[in-house]
VEXDREN-2710 file (C-alpha; in Angstrom, 1 decimal):
% VEXDREN-2710
k/r/px/py/pz
1/MET/34.1/110.2/208.9
2/MET/35.3/111.6/205.6
3/ASN/38.0/114.3/205.9
4/THR/37.2/116.9/203.2
5/ALA/40.2/118.7/201.6
6/VAL/38.4/122.0/201.1
7/SER/35.2/122.1/203.3
8/ASP/32.3/120.0/204.4
9/SER/30.4/120.9/201.2
10/LYS/33.2/121.1/198.6
11/VAL/36.1/118.8/197.5
12/LEU/39.2/119.2/195.3
13/VAL/39.1/116.8/192.2
14/ASN/41.2/115.8/189.3
15/PHE/39.5/114.6/186.1
16/LEU/41.4/111.8/184.4
17/ASN/40.7/110.1/181.1
18/GLY/40.8/106.3/180.7
19/ASP/44.6/106.4/180.2
20/GLY/45.2/108.4/183.4
21/GLU/45.9/111.7/181.7
22/ARG/44.6/114.8/183.6
23/ALA/42.1/117.2/182.0
24/GLY/43.1/120.6/183.2
25/ALA/44.1/121.7/186.7
26/PRO/42.5/120.4/190.0
27/LEU/39.0/121.9/190.5
28/GLU/37.1/122.7/193.7
29/ILE/33.5/121.4/193.2
30/PRO/30.5/120.8/195.4
31/LEU/30.3/117.4/197.0
32/ASP/26.7/117.2/195.9
33/ALA/27.6/117.6/192.2
34/THR/25.5/115.3/190.0
35/THR/26.6/113.3/186.9
36/SER/25.0/115.9/184.6
37/GLN/27.0/118.7/186.3
38/LEU/30.2/116.7/186.1
39/GLN/29.5/116.2/182.4
40/VAL/29.2/120.0/181.9
41/LEU/32.5/120.5/183.7
42/VAL/34.4/117.9/181.6
43/ASN/33.0/119.1/178.3
44/ALA/34.1/122.6/179.3
45/LEU/37.6/121.4/180.1
46/LEU/37.8/119.4/176.8
47/GLY/35.9/121.8/174.6
48/ALA/33.7/118.8/173.6
49/GLU/30.0/117.8/173.6
50/GLU/30.1/114.2/174.7
51/LYS/28.2/112.1/177.2
52/TYR/30.4/110.5/179.9
53/GLN/30.2/108.1/182.7
54/PHE/32.3/108.8/185.9
55/HIS/34.1/106.6/188.3
56/VAL/35.8/107.1/191.6
57/ASN/38.1/104.1/191.9
58/ASP/35.8/101.4/190.4
59/PHE/32.5/102.8/191.7
60/GLU/30.4/104.6/189.1
61/VAL/28.9/108.0/190.0
62/THR/25.2/107.4/189.4
63/GLU/23.6/110.2/191.4
64/SER/26.0/112.6/193.3
65/LEU/29.7/112.6/194.1
66/ARG/28.9/112.6/197.8
67/LYS/26.9/109.3/197.6
68/THR/29.7/107.6/195.6
69/LEU/32.3/108.7/198.2
70/ALA/30.1/107.5/201.0
71/GLN/30.0/104.0/199.4
72/GLN/33.7/103.9/199.9
73/GLU/33.9/105.2/203.4
74/GLY/37.4/104.6/204.8
75/SER/38.9/103.7/201.4
76/VAL/38.9/107.2/199.8
77/SER/40.7/110.1/201.5
78/THR/39.5/113.6/200.4
79/GLU/42.5/115.2/202.2
80/ASN/44.1/115.3/198.8
81/ALA/42.4/115.8/195.4
82/VAL/39.9/113.0/194.6
83/GLU/40.5/111.4/191.2
84/ILE/37.4/111.1/189.0
85/ARG/37.9/109.0/185.9
86/TYR/35.6/109.9/182.9
87/GLU/34.9/107.7/179.9
88/PRO/32.6/108.2/176.9
89/GLN/29.3/106.4/177.4
90/ALA/28.7/103.2/175.5
91/VAL/26.8/103.6/172.2
92/PHE/23.7/101.9/173.7
93/ARG/22.7/100.5/177.0
94/VAL/22.1/96.8/177.3
95/ARG/19.3/95.6/179.5
96/ALA/19.8/92.5/181.7
97/VAL/18.3/89.3/180.3
98/THR/15.7/87.9/182.7
99/ARG/13.9/85.1/181.1
100/CYS/14.4/82.1/178.9
101/THR/12.4/82.5/175.6
102/SER/13.5/79.1/174.1
103/SER/15.0/75.8/175.0
104/MET/16.3/74.4/171.8
105/PRO/17.0/70.6/171.6
106/GLY/18.7/68.9/168.7
107/HIS/22.2/68.0/169.6
108/GLY/22.8/64.4/170.5
109/GLU/25.6/65.1/173.0
110/ALA/26.8/68.0/175.1
111/VAL/26.9/71.5/173.6
112/ILE/30.5/72.5/173.9
113/ASN/30.5/75.9/172.1
114/ALA/27.8/78.3/171.1
115/ALA/28.4/81.8/169.6
116/PHE/26.6/84.6/167.9
117/ASN/28.1/86.2/164.7
118/ASN/29.5/89.7/164.5
119/ASP/26.2/91.5/164.7
120/GLY/24.2/89.1/166.8
121/THR/21.8/88.1/164.0
122/GLN/23.0/84.5/163.6
123/LEU/23.8/81.7/166.0
124/ALA/25.9/78.5/165.7
125/SER/26.8/75.7/168.1
126/GLY/29.2/72.8/168.1
127/SER/28.7/69.6/170.0
128/GLY/30.1/66.2/171.2
129/ASP/27.8/64.6/168.6
130/ALA/30.3/65.7/165.9
131/SER/27.9/68.2/164.3
132/VAL/27.6/72.0/163.9
133/ARG/24.2/73.5/164.0
134/PHE/22.9/76.9/162.8
135/TRP/19.8/78.3/164.5
136/ASP/17.1/80.6/163.3
137/LEU/16.9/83.5/165.8
138/THR/13.6/84.8/164.5
139/THR/11.7/81.5/165.3
140/GLU/14.4/80.2/167.7
141/SER/14.5/76.9/166.0
142/PRO/17.0/74.7/164.0
143/LEU/18.1/76.0/160.7
144/HIS/20.9/73.8/159.4
145/VAL/22.6/70.7/160.6
146/CYS/26.2/70.3/159.4
147/LYS/27.9/67.0/159.4
148/ALA/31.5/66.4/158.2
149/HIS/33.5/65.9/161.5
150/LYS/34.1/62.4/162.8
151/GLN/34.7/63.3/166.4
152/TRP/33.6/65.9/169.0
153/VAL/33.5/69.5/167.7
154/LEU/35.6/71.4/170.3
155/VAL/35.8/74.9/168.8
156/ILE/33.7/77.1/166.5
157/SER/34.6/80.6/165.3
158/TRP/32.7/83.1/163.1
159/HIS/34.5/85.0/160.4
160/PRO/34.4/88.7/161.5
161/ALA/32.2/89.6/158.5
162/SER/30.0/86.5/159.1
163/ARG/30.9/85.1/155.6
164/TYR/32.0/81.8/157.1
165/LEU/32.0/79.7/160.3
166/ALA/35.0/77.6/161.1
167/SER/34.8/74.4/163.3
168/ALA/37.5/72.2/164.6
169/CYS/37.3/68.7/166.1
170/LYS/39.0/66.3/168.4
171/LYS/40.5/64.5/165.4
172/GLY/42.4/67.7/164.3
173/ASP/40.3/68.6/161.3
174/VAL/39.0/72.1/160.4
175/CYS/35.8/72.6/158.4
176/ILE/34.5/75.8/156.9
177/TRP/30.7/76.3/156.6
178/ASP/28.5/78.7/154.7
179/PRO/26.0/80.1/157.3
180/LYS/23.3/80.9/154.7
181/SER/23.1/77.4/153.2
182/GLY/24.7/75.2/155.9
183/THR/26.9/73.7/153.2
184/GLN/30.6/72.9/153.6
185/VAL/33.0/75.3/151.8
186/GLY/35.9/73.5/150.1
187/ARG/37.6/70.5/151.5
188/ILE/38.3/69.5/155.1
189/LEU/41.5/71.2/156.3
190/THR/43.8/68.4/157.6
191/GLY/47.3/68.5/158.9
192/HIS/47.2/68.7/162.7
193/LYS/48.1/65.4/164.4
194/LYS/46.1/66.0/167.5
195/TYR/42.9/67.8/168.6
196/ILE/42.5/71.6/167.9
197/SER/42.0/73.8/170.9
198/SER/41.6/77.2/169.4
199/LEU/40.7/79.1/166.1
200/ALA/41.4/82.7/165.2
201/TRP/40.5/84.6/162.0
202/GLN/42.7/87.4/160.6
203/PRO/41.0/90.7/161.4
204/LEU/39.2/92.3/158.5
205/HIS/41.3/95.4/158.4
206/CYS/44.5/93.3/158.2
207/SER/43.3/91.2/155.2
208/LYS/45.2/91.8/152.0
209/ASN/44.6/90.8/148.3
210/ASN/41.2/89.3/149.4
211/HIS/43.0/86.5/151.2
212/ILE/40.8/85.1/154.0
213/LEU/43.2/83.6/156.6
214/LEU/42.4/81.4/159.6
215/ALA/44.8/80.2/162.3
216/SER/44.4/77.0/164.3
217/GLY/46.2/75.9/167.5
218/SER/46.6/72.3/168.4
219/LYS/47.5/69.8/171.1
220/ASP/50.3/68.8/168.6
221/SER/52.2/72.0/169.7
222/THR/51.8/73.7/166.3
223/ILE/49.8/76.7/164.9
224/LYS/48.7/76.4/161.3
225/ILE/47.6/79.3/159.1
226/TRP/45.1/78.4/156.4
227/GLU/44.0/80.2/153.2
228/VAL/40.3/79.4/153.4
229/VAL/39.2/80.0/149.8
230/ARG/42.0/77.8/148.4
231/GLY/41.8/75.3/151.3
232/GLN/45.6/75.3/151.8
233/CYS/47.9/75.5/154.7
234/VAL/50.2/78.5/154.0
235/MET/52.3/78.4/157.1
236/SER/53.0/76.1/160.1
237/LEU/54.4/77.7/163.2
238/SER/56.3/75.4/165.6
239/SER/58.3/76.4/168.7
240/HIS/56.1/75.3/171.6
241/THR/57.2/72.1/173.3
242/GLN/53.7/71.2/174.5
243/GLY/50.1/71.6/173.3
244/VAL/48.8/75.0/172.3
245/THR/45.8/76.0/174.4
246/SER/44.7/79.3/173.0
247/ILE/45.5/81.6/170.1
248/ARG/44.6/85.2/169.2
249/TRP/45.1/87.2/166.0
250/SER/45.6/90.8/167.0
251/GLY/44.6/94.1/165.2
252/ASP/48.4/94.6/164.8
253/ASP/48.5/91.5/162.6
254/LEU/50.4/89.5/165.2
255/ILE/49.5/86.0/166.3
256/TYR/49.7/85.1/170.0
257/SER/49.8/81.5/171.2
258/ALA/49.5/80.2/174.7
259/SER/50.7/76.7/175.6
260/GLN/50.9/74.0/178.2
261/ASP/54.7/74.6/178.1
262/ARG/53.9/77.7/180.3
263/THR/54.9/80.2/177.6
264/ILE/53.1/82.6/175.3
265/LYS/54.7/83.2/171.9
266/VAL/54.3/86.2/169.6
267/TRP/54.4/85.5/165.9
268/ARG/54.5/87.8/162.9
269/SER/51.7/86.6/160.6
270/SER/53.2/87.9/157.4
271/ASP/56.2/85.5/157.5
272/GLY/55.8/83.4/160.6
273/VAL/58.8/84.9/162.4
274/LEU/58.8/84.4/166.2
275/CYS/59.1/87.9/167.7
276/ARG/59.3/87.1/171.4
277/THR/58.4/84.6/174.1
278/LEU/56.5/85.7/177.2
279/GLN/57.4/83.8/180.4
280/GLY/56.2/83.9/184.0
281/HIS/53.5/81.4/184.5
282/GLY/54.4/78.4/186.7
283/HIS/51.9/76.0/185.0
284/TRP/49.8/75.5/181.8
285/VAL/48.5/78.8/180.3
286/ASN/44.8/78.0/179.8
287/SER/43.3/81.2/178.5
288/MET/44.3/84.4/176.8
289/ALA/42.5/87.6/175.8
290/LEU/43.2/90.9/174.1
291/SER/41.8/94.3/174.9
292/THR/40.9/94.5/171.2
293/ASP/39.0/91.2/171.0
294/TYR/35.6/92.9/170.8
295/ALA/36.9/95.3/168.1
296/THR/38.1/92.5/165.9
297/ARG/35.0/90.3/166.6
298/ILE/32.5/92.9/165.2
299/GLY/34.5/93.4/162.1
300/GLY/32.9/96.1/159.9
301/TRP/29.7/96.2/161.9
302/ASP/29.2/99.2/164.2
303/PRO/26.6/98.9/167.0
304/ALA/26.2/102.6/166.9
305/LEU/24.3/102.2/163.6
306/GLN/21.7/100.2/165.4
307/GLY/21.0/97.7/162.7
308/LYS/21.5/100.0/159.7
309/VAL/24.0/99.3/156.9
310/GLN/27.3/98.2/158.3
311/SER/30.4/100.4/158.0
312/ALA/32.3/100.1/154.8
313/ASP/35.6/100.6/156.6
314/PRO/36.5/97.9/159.2
315/LEU/39.7/99.8/160.2
316/THR/37.6/102.9/161.2
317/VAL/35.4/100.7/163.3
318/TYR/38.4/98.9/164.8
319/ASN/40.1/102.1/165.8
320/LYS/36.9/103.5/167.2
321/TYR/36.4/100.6/169.6
322/LYS/40.1/100.1/170.3
323/GLY/40.6/103.6/171.6
324/GLY/44.0/105.1/172.1
325/GLY/47.0/103.5/173.6
326/GLU/48.6/100.1/173.3
327/GLU/47.0/96.7/173.0
328/PHE/46.9/94.8/176.2
329/MET/46.9/91.0/176.7
330/VAL/45.8/89.0/179.8
331/SER/46.7/85.4/180.4
332/GLY/45.2/82.9/182.9
333/SER/46.8/79.7/184.1
334/ASP/46.6/76.5/186.1
335/ASP/49.0/78.3/188.6
336/PHE/45.9/80.3/189.8
337/THR/47.4/83.6/188.5
338/LEU/46.9/86.0/185.7
339/PHE/49.5/88.2/183.9
340/LEU/48.9/91.5/182.1
341/TRP/51.1/92.1/179.1
342/HIS/52.0/94.7/176.4
343/PRO/52.9/91.8/174.0
344/ALA/53.6/93.7/170.9
345/LYS/56.4/95.7/172.6
346/SER/57.7/93.8/175.6
347/ASN/58.3/90.3/177.0
348/LYS/58.0/91.7/180.5
349/PRO/54.6/91.6/182.2
350/VAL/52.9/94.7/183.3
351/CYS/51.9/93.0/186.5
352/ARG/51.0/89.6/188.1
353/MET/47.5/89.2/189.4
354/THR/46.8/86.9/192.3
355/GLY/43.7/85.9/194.3
356/HIS/42.1/82.9/192.7
357/GLN/42.4/79.7/194.8
358/GLN/42.2/77.2/191.9
359/LEU/42.9/77.1/188.2
360/ILE/41.6/79.8/185.8
361/ASN/39.4/78.6/183.0
362/GLN/38.8/81.8/181.0
363/VAL/39.9/85.4/180.9
364/MET/38.0/88.1/179.0
365/PHE/38.3/91.9/178.4
366/SER/35.2/94.1/178.5
367/PRO/34.4/95.6/175.0
368/ASN/36.2/98.9/175.9
369/GLY/39.2/97.1/177.4
370/ARG/38.8/98.8/180.7
371/LYS/38.0/95.7/182.8
372/ILE/39.0/92.0/182.8
373/ALA/36.8/89.1/184.1
374/SER/38.4/85.8/185.1
375/ALA/36.4/82.5/185.6
376/SER/37.9/79.9/187.9
377/PHE/37.4/76.4/189.4
378/ASP/37.3/78.2/192.8
379/LYS/33.6/79.0/192.1
380/SER/34.2/82.7/191.6
381/VAL/34.5/85.3/189.0
382/LYS/37.0/88.1/189.6
383/VAL/37.1/91.5/188.0
384/TRP/40.3/93.4/187.4
385/ASP/41.3/96.8/186.0
386/GLY/42.2/96.3/182.3
387/LYS/45.0/99.0/182.3
388/THR/46.7/98.3/185.6
389/GLY/45.7/94.8/186.6
390/LYS/44.5/96.1/189.9
391/PHE/42.0/93.8/191.7
392/VAL/38.5/95.3/191.6
393/SER/36.0/92.8/193.0
394/THR/35.1/89.1/193.5
395/LEU/31.7/87.9/192.2
396/ARG/30.4/85.0/194.4
397/GLY/27.2/83.1/193.9
398/HIS/28.1/80.0/192.0
399/VAL/28.5/76.8/194.1
400/ARG/30.7/74.9/191.6
401/ALA/33.4/75.7/189.0
402/VAL/32.8/78.7/186.7
403/TYR/33.6/77.7/183.1
404/GLN/32.8/80.7/180.9
405/VAL/32.0/84.4/181.1
406/SER/30.8/86.9/178.5
407/TRP/30.4/90.7/178.6
408/SER/27.5/92.8/177.4
409/ALA/28.3/95.2/174.6
410/ASP/28.2/98.2/176.9
411/GLY/30.4/96.5/179.5
412/LYS/27.8/97.1/182.3
413/LEU/26.8/93.5/182.7
414/LEU/28.5/90.1/182.7
415/VAL/27.1/86.6/182.2
416/SER/28.7/83.5/183.7
417/GLY/28.0/79.8/183.2
418/SER/28.9/77.1/185.7
419/SER/29.2/73.5/186.6
420/ASP/26.4/74.2/189.1
421/SER/23.9/74.2/186.1
422/THR/23.1/77.9/186.4
423/VAL/23.6/81.0/184.4
424/LYS/24.1/84.3/186.3
425/ILE/24.0/87.9/185.3
426/TRP/26.2/90.3/187.3
427/CYS/26.0/94.1/187.5
428/MET/29.3/95.9/187.0
429/ARG/28.1/99.1/188.7
430/THR/27.6/97.4/192.1
431/PHE/29.6/94.2/191.4
432/SER/26.6/92.2/192.6
433/LEU/24.3/89.4/191.4
434/LEU/21.5/90.8/189.3
435/GLN/19.8/87.7/187.9
436/ASP/20.0/84.0/188.7
437/LEU/18.9/82.1/185.7
438/PRO/18.3/78.4/186.5
439/GLY/16.9/76.0/183.9
440/HIS/19.7/73.8/182.6
441/ALA/19.6/70.2/183.9
442/ASP/23.4/69.9/184.0
443/GLU/26.7/71.7/183.7
444/VAL/26.8/74.9/181.6
445/TYR/29.8/74.8/179.3
446/THR/29.3/77.8/177.1
447/VAL/27.7/81.3/177.3
448/ASP/27.8/84.2/174.8
449/TRP/26.2/87.7/174.9
450/SER/25.2/88.9/171.4
451/PRO/27.1/92.0/170.2
452/CYS/23.7/93.7/169.6
453/GLY/23.1/93.2/173.3
454/SER/19.5/91.8/173.1
455/LYS/20.1/88.1/174.0
456/VAL/22.3/85.6/175.7
457/VAL/22.8/81.9/174.7
458/SER/23.9/79.1/177.0
459/GLY/24.5/75.4/176.4
460/GLY/26.0/72.5/178.1
461/LYS/26.0/68.9/179.2
462/ASP/22.2/68.6/179.0
463/LYS/22.5/68.9/175.2
464/ILE/20.1/72.0/175.2
465/LEU/20.7/75.5/174.0
466/LYS/18.8/78.2/175.8
467/ILE/18.1/81.7/174.6
468/TRP/17.7/84.4/177.3
469/ARG/16.2/87.8/176.7
470/ALA/15.3/91.0/178.6
END
């Protein structure tokens, strides 16, 4: 039975914002308080007129506080004040995709990467057939076939204003494409001696003097920074002793690189100075994500405008979706663990996160940075708190390795793609399977949820791209 701090019908609560700061003194409220009543209380405390969502631990209050506490029977004590976390509601709510509207053939080999652009109106894919394809999302059919690479296209990356698409291949070449015409922009960027594992564009608000910069990380242990318009390498960063597996370009204009040498390095993009080295992992660092990845991905487009003219100020959009506080980084490794970092300020981890039983393929922050999802060879997806690294839940349902995950724009849903040939949609309110989406004939290598929230793309070994909609 729940022991109530005040009475059988009331409870003492503290309202906390996303950063753990208390809003006013503890309040005695009815256990049967609804979300709308909680909203009135918080707005009164803050002197605001916002809409919020409320959580006790990681359980969302959807009806009454009593029901949410009952869901956690035995794990929440009401002998002391109950902490209720409030967060502004997402700009729009995303509906779960439930059906495949198109199966799009065309690639001659496995689809390795598929990604929507910053506002979800364009789609590109890279394949083992050495081609890049652009797809018409109105008719869900091929638009442009782009051929310049000689070997497998391993990585594709959209410019945050969708002006260009970059692709990189097993040979170590980078190509820049015009999405409107499908033509190659400038010459092939050469210089890496081995395959390229990761690409990262400089965020729009960090760009100076109209320079468009792109970073590439390679198996040859180096990171190169390219000036795309001139087609020149302006900087080569070398300090890793083994291959670079992942790179990120942060909103603070720092470049982070993860490597098979078990380290993560922090570089100053302006002059290439190595700021610090982050150590702790016992094996290859496979994946890395920033709490601001969504903010830098959408560039100057604001989902709140719902398809209207994009914002003229990318910095305003970035700050809005970044929120207050420091930028966090999470890293996942072959050592089965994750680390949470404040990489711009410290080389000491915030925490070490354990629980996976096999190597971690991918880590990804939710758009608001409040949660982290990790995909693993142990057939599971785990969800963690994005601020503390605390374990939240394990999502089980796949029967083979999980390769990739992607969050919906409102952070309420998660899609995963697996070696078991299925795509699955997970509900982050109940941490349960919402939709099982079979249809692929082989392993699913890539999934992406469009920033506009209306569709999901998946692709894999069967050479097919599938579009899923609500």
